[in-house]
C-alpha positions as CSV (number, residue, x, y, z in Angstrom):
1,M,16.9,-38.0,-20.5
2,N,17.7,-34.5,-21.8
3,K,18.4,-31.7,-19.5
4,I,19.3,-28.1,-20.1
5,Q,22.5,-26.9,-18.6
6,V,22.6,-23.1,-18.1
7,Y,25.9,-21.3,-17.8
8,H,25.3,-18.5,-15.3
9,S,27.5,-15.5,-15.7
10,S,27.5,-11.9,-14.5
11,D,28.0,-11.0,-18.2
12,T,24.3,-11.5,-18.8
13,N,23.4,-8.9,-16.2
14,I,23.3,-6.2,-19.0
15,L,20.2,-7.9,-20.3
16,V,18.5,-7.6,-16.9
17,W,19.3,-3.9,-16.8
18,D,18.1,-3.4,-20.3
19,M,14.8,-5.1,-19.5
20,L,14.4,-3.0,-16.4
21,V,15.0,0.2,-18.3
22,S,12.6,-0.9,-21.0
23,V,9.8,-1.6,-18.5
24,L,10.4,1.6,-16.6
25,V,10.6,3.9,-19.6
26,L,7.7,2.3,-21.5
27,T,5.5,2.3,-18.4
28,L,6.2,6.0,-17.7
29,A,5.7,6.9,-21.4
30,L,2.5,5.0,-21.7
31,S,1.0,6.4,-18.5
32,Q,2.0,9.9,-19.5
33,F,0.7,9.9,-23.1
34,T,-2.3,7.6,-22.8
35,A,-5.4,7.6,-20.7
36,L,-4.7,4.0,-19.6
37,H,-4.4,3.0,-15.9
38,T,-0.8,2.6,-14.8
39,A,-1.3,-1.1,-14.1
40,F,-2.3,-1.7,-17.7
41,C,0.7,0.4,-18.9
42,L,2.9,-1.8,-16.8
43,L,1.5,-5.0,-18.4
44,I,1.8,-3.5,-21.9
45,A,5.4,-2.5,-21.1
46,I,6.3,-6.0,-19.9
47,G,4.8,-7.5,-23.1
48,I,6.8,-5.1,-25.3
49,T,9.9,-5.9,-23.3
50,V,9.4,-9.6,-23.9
51,V,9.1,-8.9,-27.6
52,I,12.3,-6.9,-27.5
53,V,14.1,-9.8,-25.8
54,A,12.8,-12.2,-28.4
55,V,14.0,-9.9,-31.2
56,W,17.4,-9.6,-29.3
57,H,17.8,-13.4,-29.9
58,T,17.8,-13.0,-33.7
59,R,20.9,-12.0,-35.6
60,V,19.8,-8.7,-36.9
61,G,17.7,-7.9,-33.9
62,F,20.7,-8.4,-31.6
63,W,22.6,-5.7,-33.3
64,L,19.6,-3.3,-33.5
65,V,18.6,-3.8,-29.8
66,S,22.2,-3.7,-28.6
67,A,22.9,-0.5,-30.5
68,V,19.8,1.2,-29.1
69,F,20.5,0.2,-25.5
70,S,24.2,0.9,-25.8
71,A,23.3,4.4,-27.1
72,F,21.0,4.8,-24.0
73,W,23.8,3.9,-21.6
74,G,26.2,6.2,-23.5
75,G,23.7,9.0,-23.2
76,L,23.3,8.4,-19.5
77,A,27.0,8.5,-19.1
78,Y,27.2,11.7,-21.2
79,G,24.5,13.3,-19.0
80,I,26.2,12.4,-15.8
81,T,29.5,13.7,-17.1
82,A,27.8,17.0,-18.1
83,L,26.8,17.5,-14.5
84,F,30.5,17.6,-13.5
85,T,32.2,19.3,-16.4
86,E,31.2,21.6,-19.3
87,D,34.1,20.3,-21.4
88,A,32.4,18.7,-24.5
89,I,35.5,16.6,-25.3
90,W,35.2,14.8,-21.9
91,Q,31.5,14.4,-22.4
92,W,31.9,12.8,-25.8
93,M,34.8,10.6,-24.7
94,V,32.8,9.2,-21.8
95,F,29.8,8.7,-24.2
96,G,32.0,6.7,-26.6
97,L,33.6,4.7,-23.9
98,A,30.3,3.8,-22.3
99,V,28.9,2.8,-25.7
100,L,31.9,0.5,-26.3
101,V,31.6,-1.0,-22.8
102,A,27.9,-1.6,-23.3
103,L,28.4,-3.2,-26.7
104,G,31.1,-5.4,-25.3
105,S,28.8,-6.4,-22.5
106,H,26.0,-7.2,-25.0
107,L,28.4,-9.3,-27.1
108,L,29.5,-11.3,-23.9
109,A,25.9,-11.8,-22.9
110,R,25.1,-13.1,-26.4
111,R,28.0,-15.5,-26.2
112,Y,26.9,-16.8,-22.9
113,T,23.2,-17.2,-23.9
114,Q,24.3,-19.1,-27.0
115,N,26.3,-21.5,-24.8
116,I,23.1,-23.0,-23.4
117,E,23.3,-26.6,-24.5
118,E,21.3,-29.7,-24.2
119,V,23.3,-32.4,-22.4
């Protein structure tokens, strides 16, 4: 009998955060710019997020989706840094570091999701 063995790791949490951000941003954007009810916007956002996750599991899609979300996390870190200092060097350094950490987290998440094996 075949069974699937799942390797749980905290390294895959970046995917959960990416999905939550996707659903939140897409729901807010759809409800703001369309006449649809917020519940329908939420369902559409969940559907789009499922497609994004499916694309993430392809070779090219992984790099595209990871780059976009890493840039998002870098932008968030940049914005938070801008609240505390006006020094552009610090802002860009924190942006670059956040992008590198996010890309590294995406690479680890990909490695762990590829380690799902049939036993």
